C-alpha positions, 0 to 999 in steps of 0.5 A: 066855591059855589056853595057852602062856606069857606074858611081861610085858616090864616085869616081866621087865626089872626081874627081869633087872636084879635078877638081874644086880645079884645076879651083880655082888654075888656076883662082888664077894664072890668077888673079896674071897675071892680077895684074901684069899688061900688059907686055912690060912696063919694056922694056925701050921704047925710042919711037922706041918700042912704037908700039910694046909695045902697040900691046904686051899689047893688046895681053897680055890683050886678053890672060888674058881674054881668060885664065879667061874664061878657069878657069871658064870652068874648075871650071864648069866641077868640078861643073857638075861632082859633080852634076852627082855624086849626081844625080847618087847616088840619082837615084841608091838609089831610083831605089834600093828602088823601085825594092825592093818594087816591089817584096817585097824583099830587094835589095842592 
């Protein structure tokens, strides 16, 4: 191809599966963080660290929520690539058939 871009549906589909799996694994890791609870609880607070522990817990919770959003994006990219691969394969098949029908020749 001398211009534009080309999509290899089979390779794109394989990459889509890998990325989706990565997103699912990332989500599982975030779930383990969520299950572990907020950080700072094991610091043995005697009252002096109370304010720091509270801020740290808030930051930990915000980080877990941000990571949850990221895992959704990674999984969504995998789903999007899977759709691209399927659409590309369908389009290529349809165009090849239609071109063949134009001239009565078999292409492909």
